[in-house]
C-alpha positions in Angstrom: 9.4 -47.0 -41.9 8.8 -49.0 -38.7 11.9 -50.0 -36.8 12.2 -52.5 -34.0 13.6 -51.4 -30.7 17.1 -52.7 -30.2 16.5 -53.7 -26.7 14.0 -56.6 -26.0 11.0 -55.4 -24.0 11.5 -56.3 -20.4 8.6 -57.8 -18.5 8.2 -58.4 -14.8 9.1 -62.1 -15.5 12.4 -61.2 -17.3 13.6 -58.4 -15.0 16.1 -58.9 -12.3 15.0 -58.0 -8.8 16.9 -54.7 -9.0 15.3 -53.9 -12.4 11.9 -54.7 -11.0 12.4 -52.5 -7.9 13.4 -49.5 -10.2 10.5 -50.2 -12.6 8.1 -50.3 -9.6 9.6 -46.9 -8.4 9.0 -45.4 -11.9 5.5 -46.6 -12.1 4.7 -45.4 -8.5 5.9 -41.9 -9.4 4.2 -39.1 -11.3 4.6 -40.8 -14.7 2.2 -43.6 -13.8 1.9 -47.1 -15.2 4.2 -48.4 -17.9 7.8 -47.9 -18.9 7.6 -45.5 -21.8 10.4 -44.0 -23.9 13.9 -44.6 -22.6 13.2 -46.7 -19.5 13.2 -50.1 -21.2 16.7 -49.5 -22.4 17.9 -47.6 -19.3 16.8 -50.5 -17.0 19.8 -52.5 -18.4 21.7 -50.4 -15.8 19.1 -50.2 -13.0 21.2 -48.1 -10.6 21.8 -45.5 -13.2 18.2 -45.7 -14.4 16.9 -45.1 -10.9 19.1 -41.9 -10.6 18.1 -40.7 -14.0 14.4 -41.3 -13.5 14.5 -39.3 -10.3 16.3 -36.4 -12.1 13.7 -36.7 -14.9 10.8 -36.5 -12.5 12.3 -33.4 -11.0 13.0 -31.8 -14.4 9.5 -32.6 -15.7 7.2 -32.3 -12.7 9.0 -30.0 -10.3 10.5 -27.4 -12.5 10.0 -23.7 -11.7 9.5 -23.1 -15.4 5.8 -23.1 -16.3 4.7 -26.4 -17.9 4.1 -25.1 -21.4 7.5 -23.5 -21.5 9.2 -26.5 -20.0 7.6 -28.7 -22.6 8.9 -26.2 -25.3 12.4 -26.7 -24.0 12.0 -30.5 -24.1 10.6 -30.3 -27.7 13.6 -28.2 -28.7 15.9 -31.0 -27.4 13.8 -33.6 -29.3 14.2 -31.6 -32.5 17.9 -31.0 -32.0 18.5 -34.8 -31.7 15.8 -35.7 -34.2 14.3 -38.0 -31.6 11.0 -39.0 -33.1 9.5 -40.6 -30.0 10.6 -37.8 -27.8 9.1 -35.1 -30.0 5.9 -37.2 -30.5 5.3 -37.7 -26.8 6.2 -34.2 -25.6 4.4 -32.4 -28.4 1.2 -33.8 -27.0 2.1 -32.8 -23.5 3.1 -29.3 -24.7 -0.3 -28.9 -26.4 -2.1 -30.0 -23.3 0.0 -27.5 -21.3 -1.1 -24.7 -23.6 1.8 -24.2 -26.0 0.5 -23.4 -29.5 0.6 -25.9 -32.3 2.1 -23.3 -34.6 5.1 -23.0 -32.3 5.6 -26.8 -32.2 5.1 -27.1 -36.0 7.9 -24.5 -36.6 10.2 -26.3 -34.1 9.5 -29.6 -35.9 10.7 -28.3 -39.2 13.7 -26.5 -37.7 12.4 -23.0 -37.9 12.1 -20.2 -35.4 8.5 -19.8 -34.5 7.2 -16.5 -35.9 4.7 -15.6 -33.2 5.8 -16.2 -29.7 4.9 -14.5 -26.4 7.7 -12.8 -24.4 8.2 -15.8 -22.2 8.2 -18.2 -25.1 10.8 -16.1 -26.9 13.0 -16.0 -23.8 12.9 -19.8 -23.5 13.3 -20.4 -27.2 16.4 -18.1 -27.4 18.0 -19.5 -24.3 17.4 -23.2 -25.0 18.0 -23.1 -28.7 21.3 -21.3 -28.2 22.4 -23.8 -25.6 21.5 -26.8 -27.7 23.0 -25.5 -31.0 25.9 -23.4 -29.8 26.7 -25.2 -26.6 26.6 -21.8 -24.8 24.3 -18.8 -24.3 25.3 -15.3 -25.1 24.9 -12.5 -22.5 21.7 -11.0 -23.9 19.5 -14.2 -23.8 21.2 -15.2 -20.5 20.2 -11.9 -18.9 16.7 -12.0 -20.3 16.2 -15.5 -18.9 17.8 -14.7 -15.6 15.6 -11.6 -15.2 12.4 -13.4 -16.0 13.0 -16.8 -14.3 15.8 -16.2 -11.8 18.9 -18.3 -11.2 16.8 -21.3 -10.2 14.9 -21.0 -13.4 18.1 -20.8 -15.5 19.3 -24.1 -13.9 15.9 -25.6 -14.6 16.1 -24.7 -18.3 19.7 -26.0 -18.5 18.5 -29.2 -16.8 15.6 -29.7 -19.2 17.9 -29.3 -22.2 20.6 -31.6 -20.7 18.4 -34.3 -19.3 16.3 -34.5 -22.4 19.4 -34.6 -24.6 20.4 -37.7 -22.7 16.9 -39.1 -23.1 17.0 -38.4 -26.9 20.4 -40.1 -27.2 19.0 -43.2 -25.4 15.9 -43.2 -27.6 17.9 -42.8 -30.8 20.4 -45.5 -29.9 17.7 -47.9 -28.8 15.7 -47.0 -31.9 12.5 -46.5 -30.0 9.7 -45.9 -32.6 6.6 -43.8 -32.4 3.5 -46.0 -31.9 2.2 -48.1 -34.7 0.1 -46.0 -37.1 1.6 -42.7 -36.0 3.5 -40.7 -38.6 7.0 -39.6 -37.3 6.6 -35.9 -36.5 10.1 -34.7 -37.4 11.1 -34.3 -41.1 14.8 -34.6 -41.9 16.7 -31.3 -41.7 19.1 -30.3 -44.4 
């Protein structure tokens, strides 16, 4: 079922000067042209949007966590919040970064992937626990700290937290996957 976004699409002609300045900053950054995902909605509050897009650029492009593992954390947030657009967009990025389709397929249906590398297991256990229990037990915390250090721990927490916010915005705004694309996340019981 195709839904319409709840926020009218902003154009350069309909944006305020402050919205246009933030949109220009987003497009000049590592994401490139366009205002995908949450940005059309977030631009309703341009000051907040600018701060969030800077955090997002850091979390996505400057994380100490290797890209495939960072994308795995992002996809876990997308699944937690059943954010179709988020999972759709970052599944492709995860595959491009080298994460296995079997891992992403398991996450999509709410299952623990059966075959993961040591690092994938560490990230899965840490991020899944954080998103589903709201905390992380000592064992997964220590494994993640030992492997990625304290900076890496904060990067994983930031990925889960920032993308939780993004998923909330996408879900409230009802941002659909592109026309002709099957939503990647089945409902969970």
